[in-house]
Backbone bond lengths (Angstrom), bond angles and torsions (degrees), N, CA, C in turn:
res aa  C-N    CA-C-N  psi(-1)  N-CA   C-N-CA  omega(-1)  CA-C   N-CA-C  phi
1 M - - - 1.432 - - 1.527 111.16 -
2 M 1.332 117.16 -45.33 1.461 119.83 -179.35 1.523 110.80 -64.19
3 R 1.324 115.78 -43.45 1.457 119.11 -177.34 1.516 112.02 -68.25
4 E 1.329 117.18 -30.53 1.463 120.49 176.00 1.519 110.84 -63.63
5 D 1.323 115.79 -28.14 1.457 121.47 179.08 1.525 112.15 -94.78
6 D 1.329 117.45 14.21 1.467 123.96 -177.67 1.528 112.93 57.56
7 V 1.331 115.67 36.71 1.459 121.57 175.23 1.517 107.12 -113.32
8 N 1.322 116.89 121.09 1.460 120.79 179.57 1.517 110.13 -87.48
9 P 1.325 117.13 132.02 1.467 119.33 177.46 1.522 110.37 -64.86
10 N 1.335 115.61 149.36 1.461 120.50 178.11 1.528 109.07 -121.41
11 T 1.306 116.74 -172.68 1.458 121.69 -177.90 1.523 111.21 -56.13
12 I 1.306 117.55 -42.55 1.463 120.96 -178.49 1.526 110.97 -64.33
13 S 1.313 117.42 -45.19 1.464 119.36 -179.02 1.526 111.02 -66.91
14 Y 1.337 117.83 -40.92 1.469 120.20 177.74 1.533 110.36 -63.64
15 T 1.329 117.71 -46.20 1.459 121.13 -178.44 1.526 110.51 -63.11
16 T 1.321 117.17 -38.40 1.460 121.05 177.36 1.520 110.96 -63.01
17 L 1.326 117.36 -42.96 1.466 121.01 177.64 1.518 111.22 -62.84
18 I 1.323 116.83 -44.59 1.464 121.34 -179.83 1.527 109.43 -62.41
19 N 1.326 116.34 -45.62 1.458 120.81 -179.04 1.525 111.15 -63.80
20 A 1.315 117.38 -42.53 1.466 121.11 178.72 1.525 110.76 -64.35
21 A 1.312 116.60 -43.00 1.469 120.20 -178.82 1.521 111.54 -64.22
22 R 1.313 117.36 -38.91 1.471 119.13 -177.98 1.520 112.18 -72.93
23 H 1.342 118.04 -19.18 1.462 121.46 179.07 1.518 113.56 -93.89
24 Q 1.305 118.38 -7.90 1.468 120.83 -179.93 1.512 110.24 -65.32
25 G 1.300 116.18 150.28 1.461 120.74 175.19 1.502 114.73 77.10
26 T 1.324 117.86 21.47 1.457 119.51 -177.99 1.521 113.01 -103.03
27 D 1.301 118.80 15.90 1.461 122.66 178.23 1.527 109.34 -61.93
28 S 1.318 116.59 125.37 1.467 120.50 -175.28 1.524 113.24 -67.43
29 S 1.324 117.71 -14.28 1.460 119.58 179.78 1.534 112.27 -78.86
30 V 1.315 117.85 -10.52 1.466 122.04 -179.63 1.519 108.37 -81.54
31 C 1.320 117.33 140.86 1.464 119.14 179.66 1.526 110.18 -64.29
32 V 1.321 116.37 154.10 1.459 121.96 -171.38 1.517 113.36 -58.25
33 S 1.321 119.59 -47.84 1.464 120.04 -176.65 1.528 111.25 -66.22
34 A 1.317 117.99 -40.86 1.462 120.56 178.23 1.518 109.90 -68.35
35 Q 1.326 116.54 -37.47 1.463 120.45 179.11 1.521 110.28 -64.43
36 T 1.315 117.21 -43.97 1.461 120.88 179.45 1.524 110.69 -60.24
37 L 1.315 116.71 -44.14 1.459 120.82 178.08 1.521 110.31 -63.09
38 S 1.320 116.72 -44.62 1.457 121.32 -178.95 1.523 110.88 -61.85
39 V 1.335 117.25 -47.16 1.463 121.08 -179.94 1.521 109.81 -62.63
40 S 1.321 117.00 -42.86 1.461 120.86 179.54 1.528 111.55 -60.79
41 L 1.328 116.12 -42.46 1.469 119.73 178.40 1.525 111.19 -64.98
42 H 1.318 116.52 -37.84 1.454 119.19 -179.82 1.529 112.05 -71.61
43 V 1.322 116.66 -33.19 1.463 118.94 174.61 1.523 109.44 -67.26
44 T 1.323 117.51 -36.41 1.464 121.33 175.47 1.528 109.97 -62.17
45 L 1.330 116.58 -40.94 1.459 120.66 175.97 1.528 110.49 -63.47
46 A 1.325 116.76 -43.44 1.465 120.78 178.02 1.525 110.60 -59.55
47 L 1.329 116.61 -41.40 1.459 120.76 178.99 1.530 110.97 -64.53
48 A 1.329 116.72 -37.67 1.465 120.18 177.47 1.527 110.74 -63.63
49 V 1.327 117.09 -41.39 1.470 120.54 176.65 1.520 109.54 -63.05
50 F 1.333 116.46 -44.41 1.463 121.44 179.31 1.528 110.99 -58.02
51 R 1.315 116.63 -45.57 1.469 121.05 -178.14 1.530 112.22 -67.09
52 R 1.321 116.96 -28.78 1.470 120.23 -179.96 1.521 112.91 -82.34
53 M 1.317 117.40 -20.00 1.463 118.61 -178.06 1.528 109.71 -72.90
54 P 1.318 116.47 145.90 1.471 119.38 179.88 1.527 110.95 -59.36
55 Q 1.308 116.32 141.04 1.464 121.49 179.60 1.517 111.41 -53.43
56 A 1.309 116.83 -40.36 1.463 120.92 -178.13 1.532 112.48 -65.22
57 A 1.332 117.59 -20.08 1.463 120.95 -179.18 1.530 112.33 -86.36
58 R 1.316 117.35 -11.56 1.463 120.42 -179.10 1.528 109.51 -79.89
59 N 1.330 115.14 135.05 1.459 120.06 178.65 1.529 109.54 -135.88
60 H 1.325 116.73 -172.84 1.462 120.65 -178.23 1.531 111.66 -57.25
61 Q 1.316 116.81 -44.45 1.456 120.06 -177.64 1.527 111.14 -65.49
62 T 1.312 116.56 -41.71 1.461 120.46 179.74 1.537 110.67 -61.08
63 Y 1.323 116.25 -47.30 1.464 119.74 178.50 1.528 111.24 -63.80
64 T 1.332 117.19 -42.61 1.465 120.86 -178.60 1.521 111.24 -62.28
65 V 1.323 117.28 -46.00 1.465 121.50 179.43 1.530 110.18 -61.19
66 M 1.315 116.51 -43.18 1.463 119.95 -179.55 1.522 110.46 -66.67
67 M 1.323 117.20 -41.67 1.462 120.92 178.37 1.529 110.82 -61.53
68 Q 1.339 117.15 -42.97 1.457 120.72 179.74 1.528 111.29 -61.92
69 G 1.322 116.45 -39.72 1.460 119.94 177.38 1.517 111.86 -63.13
70 L 1.328 116.55 -44.73 1.465 120.78 179.11 1.527 111.26 -63.14
71 I 1.316 116.09 -43.02 1.463 120.73 179.74 1.526 110.14 -63.26
72 R 1.297 116.30 -39.71 1.470 121.81 -178.17 1.528 112.36 -57.24
73 V 1.324 116.71 -33.56 1.468 119.47 -179.16 1.530 112.07 -103.67
74 G 1.337 116.27 16.71 1.458 120.16 173.63 1.518 115.58 82.18
75 R 1.318 117.04 15.83 1.471 120.16 -179.09 1.534 109.05 -97.41
76 R 1.335 114.58 60.91 1.472 122.16 -174.15 1.529 113.40 -63.19
77 E 1.314 116.12 -40.40 1.470 119.37 -179.31 1.529 110.91 -62.34
78 E 1.325 116.51 -40.03 1.465 119.79 177.85 1.523 110.69 -66.38
79 A 1.335 116.55 -36.33 1.466 120.10 177.25 1.525 110.17 -63.79
80 L 1.311 116.75 -42.52 1.461 121.10 177.57 1.520 110.45 -62.96
81 S 1.327 116.99 -40.98 1.462 119.18 179.56 1.528 111.00 -65.22
82 M 1.347 116.96 -29.01 1.471 120.09 176.08 1.525 110.37 -65.94
83 L 1.318 115.83 -38.45 1.461 120.59 177.62 1.524 109.30 -61.40
84 N 1.322 116.35 -45.51 1.460 121.39 178.61 1.531 111.43 -67.13
85 E 1.327 117.00 -38.57 1.467 121.63 178.84 1.522 111.07 -62.54
86 A 1.323 116.14 -43.44 1.468 120.26 179.41 1.528 109.87 -60.18
87 A 1.314 115.96 -44.81 1.466 120.30 179.80 1.529 110.81 -63.91
88 A 1.322 116.59 -40.53 1.472 120.74 179.53 1.524 111.85 -65.49
89 Q 1.322 116.48 -27.32 1.469 120.77 179.19 1.532 111.58 -86.79
90 G 1.332 116.76 5.73 1.455 120.52 177.69 1.515 114.00 87.84
91 L 1.330 117.03 9.16 1.453 121.68 179.00 1.521 107.44 -99.47
92 K 1.305 116.46 106.56 1.461 120.56 -176.48 1.527 109.51 -68.01
93 P 1.342 117.48 119.08 1.473 119.80 179.23 1.525 110.88 -55.12
94 N 1.342 116.00 136.08 1.456 120.95 -178.16 1.527 110.81 -105.66
95 D 1.341 116.41 -176.28 1.461 121.36 -177.25 1.525 112.74 -58.73
96 H 1.341 117.60 -40.24 1.462 120.55 -178.99 1.534 111.04 -62.78
97 M 1.316 115.77 -41.21 1.461 119.71 179.53 1.528 110.60 -66.00
98 F 1.333 116.13 -43.54 1.462 119.38 179.69 1.528 111.26 -66.81
99 R 1.349 117.11 -38.24 1.460 119.93 178.10 1.525 111.45 -64.28
100 S 1.325 116.88 -38.43 1.469 120.04 177.40 1.514 109.72 -60.20
101 H 1.315 115.71 -45.47 1.464 119.40 -179.31 1.523 110.90 -68.73
102 S 1.326 117.61 -41.10 1.463 120.88 179.02 1.518 111.31 -63.17
103 A 1.323 116.82 -38.33 1.471 120.78 178.17 1.526 110.16 -61.90
104 S 1.324 116.15 -37.88 1.463 118.72 -179.95 1.524 110.20 -67.59
105 E 1.301 116.73 -36.06 1.464 119.99 179.38 1.519 110.86 -67.52
106 S 1.342 117.68 -40.55 1.459 119.48 -178.70 1.519 111.70 -69.10
107 T 1.327 118.81 -36.30 1.463 120.03 178.09 1.524 111.37 -76.69
108 H 1.325 117.09 -25.89 1.451 121.48 -179.54 1.536 111.15 -73.59
109 T 1.338 116.81 -31.13 1.456 120.64 -175.86 1.519 112.67 -88.25
110 R 1.322 118.76 -5.78 1.475 121.01 -179.17 1.494 111.89 -73.05
């Protein structure tokens, strides 16, 4: 829709899409197994949006939101690789990114 109107998405629009996609399917009235599948599929969609966005548009918030989505569905290794990917792209991981990863480690060890 944006591109049809000659409007190019930016970091904010991409991050908003990723954040919205990772929150889909969280209605508490849905049974747990269907909800887990739904959330997992939406995080996969969020990851697809993330991968399609230009590298230059990715920032700390974009990586943090994506990492939180991956952690939420138990994809901790992928979240860790995002931390490494950000660093490899010259984006120094910040406190929010490290806290997201640390939170996944504490819930994983329980």
